[in-house]
C-alpha positions as a Markdown table, in Angstrom:
| # | Residue | x | y | z |
|---|---|---|---|---|
| 1 | Met | -25.2 | -91.0 | -18.5 |
| 2 | Cys | -22.5 | -89.1 | -20.3 |
| 3 | Gly | -21.6 | -87.4 | -23.6 |
| 4 | Glu | -24.3 | -86.1 | -25.9 |
| 5 | Ser | -27.1 | -87.4 | -23.6 |
| 6 | Ala | -25.7 | -85.5 | -20.6 |
| 7 | Leu | -25.1 | -82.3 | -22.6 |
| 8 | Ala | -28.8 | -82.5 | -23.9 |
| 9 | Leu | -30.2 | -83.0 | -20.4 |
| 10 | His | -28.1 | -80.1 | -19.1 |
| 11 | Glu | -29.6 | -78.0 | -22.0 |
| 12 | Leu | -26.1 | -77.3 | -23.3 |
| 13 | Ile | -27.0 | -78.5 | -26.8 |
| 14 | Asp | -30.2 | -78.2 | -28.9 |
| 15 | Asp | -29.9 | -81.6 | -30.4 |
| 16 | Ile | -31.7 | -84.7 | -29.2 |
| 17 | Ala | -29.3 | -87.5 | -28.9 |
| 18 | Ala | -29.9 | -90.3 | -31.4 |
| 19 | Ala | -28.7 | -92.8 | -28.8 |
| 20 | Val | -28.3 | -93.0 | -25.1 |
| 21 | His | -24.7 | -92.3 | -24.1 |
| 22 | Ile | -23.5 | -94.2 | -21.0 |
| 23 | Ala | -20.1 | -94.6 | -19.4 |
| 24 | Val | -18.4 | -97.5 | -17.7 |
| 25 | Pro | -15.0 | -97.7 | -16.1 |
| 26 | Arg | -12.2 | -98.8 | -18.5 |
| 27 | Gly | -11.4 | -102.5 | -18.1 |
| 28 | Thr | -15.0 | -103.5 | -17.3 |
| 29 | Arg | -17.3 | -105.3 | -19.5 |
| 30 | Arg | -19.4 | -103.1 | -21.9 |
| 31 | Pro | -23.1 | -103.8 | -21.5 |
| 32 | Thr | -25.0 | -105.1 | -24.4 |
| 33 | Ile | -28.3 | -103.3 | -24.8 |
| 34 | Ser | -30.6 | -104.0 | -27.7 |
| 35 | Tyr | -33.0 | -101.0 | -27.2 |
| 36 | Pro | -32.7 | -98.1 | -27.1 |
| 37 | Pro | -29.7 | -97.4 | -29.3 |
| 38 | Thr | -26.8 | -97.0 | -26.9 |
| 39 | Val | -23.2 | -95.6 | -27.1 |
| 40 | Val | -20.9 | -96.9 | -24.4 |
| 41 | Ala | -17.8 | -94.8 | -23.5 |
| 42 | Gln | -15.1 | -96.1 | -21.2 |
| 43 | Tyr | -13.3 | -93.8 | -18.8 |
| 44 | Ala | -10.3 | -94.3 | -16.6 |
| 45 | Ala | -11.3 | -96.0 | -13.4 |
| 46 | Lys | -9.5 | -93.3 | -11.3 |
| 47 | Thr | -11.5 | -90.5 | -12.8 |
| 48 | Phe | -14.7 | -92.3 | -13.6 |
| 49 | Asp | -16.6 | -91.0 | -10.5 |
| 50 | Leu | -15.6 | -87.4 | -10.9 |
| 51 | Gly | -18.5 | -85.0 | -11.5 |
| 52 | Ile | -21.3 | -87.5 | -11.0 |
| 53 | Glu | -24.7 | -86.3 | -9.9 |
| 54 | Arg | -28.1 | -87.9 | -9.9 |
| 55 | Phe | -30.8 | -87.1 | -12.5 |
| 56 | Glu | -34.4 | -87.9 | -11.8 |
| 57 | Ala | -35.4 | -89.9 | -14.9 |
| 58 | Ala | -38.9 | -90.8 | -13.5 |
| 59 | Pro | -40.6 | -89.9 | -10.3 |
| 60 | Gly | -38.6 | -91.6 | -7.5 |
| 61 | Glu | -36.0 | -93.1 | -10.0 |
| 62 | Thr | -32.6 | -91.5 | -10.4 |
| 63 | Ile | -29.7 | -92.4 | -12.6 |
| 64 | Pro | -26.0 | -91.3 | -12.3 |
| 65 | Met | -25.1 | -88.6 | -14.8 |
| 66 | Tyr | -22.0 | -86.5 | -15.3 |
| 67 | Asn | -22.6 | -82.8 | -14.3 |
| 68 | Ala | -22.5 | -80.0 | -16.8 |
| 69 | Ala | -18.8 | -79.1 | -16.2 |
| 70 | Arg | -17.6 | -82.7 | -16.7 |
| 71 | Ser | -19.8 | -83.1 | -19.8 |
| 72 | Val | -18.3 | -80.0 | -21.4 |
| 73 | Val | -14.8 | -81.0 | -20.6 |
| 74 | Asp | -15.4 | -84.5 | -22.0 |
| 75 | Ala | -16.9 | -83.0 | -25.1 |
| 76 | Met | -13.8 | -80.9 | -25.6 |
| 77 | Arg | -11.5 | -83.9 | -24.9 |
| 78 | His | -13.3 | -86.2 | -27.2 |
| 79 | Arg | -14.2 | -83.8 | -30.0 |
| 80 | Ser | -12.5 | -86.0 | -32.6 |
| 81 | Arg | -14.9 | -88.8 | -31.7 |
| 82 | Leu | -18.0 | -86.7 | -30.9 |
| 83 | Gly | -17.6 | -84.2 | -33.7 |
| 84 | Glu | -16.1 | -80.8 | -33.8 |
| 85 | Thr | -19.5 | -79.0 | -34.0 |
| 86 | Leu | -20.7 | -80.6 | -30.7 |
| 87 | Ala | -17.5 | -79.4 | -28.9 |
| 88 | Asp | -17.3 | -76.0 | -30.5 |
| 89 | Pro | -18.1 | -73.4 | -27.9 |
| 90 | Gly | -19.1 | -70.9 | -30.7 |
| 91 | Glu | -21.9 | -73.1 | -31.9 |
């Protein structure tokens, strides 16, 4: 999990993401998911695993998610795609 979804789970934004944001290594096939709405980001393979932690989505079930620091850095780096207000530290 990445982007707006990770920021929301880390309680760094007040919004509830309209779609689940997931990441895959650049050069791999993007998954096709019909539900829930999904946004797929591609990150360089050499940095893809940086800042990954596990989030317990359900009892006994964890998913990989970028940590708070990586999520903030990615929001700043991709503010043109995510939106200036999401990446604005003053908001």
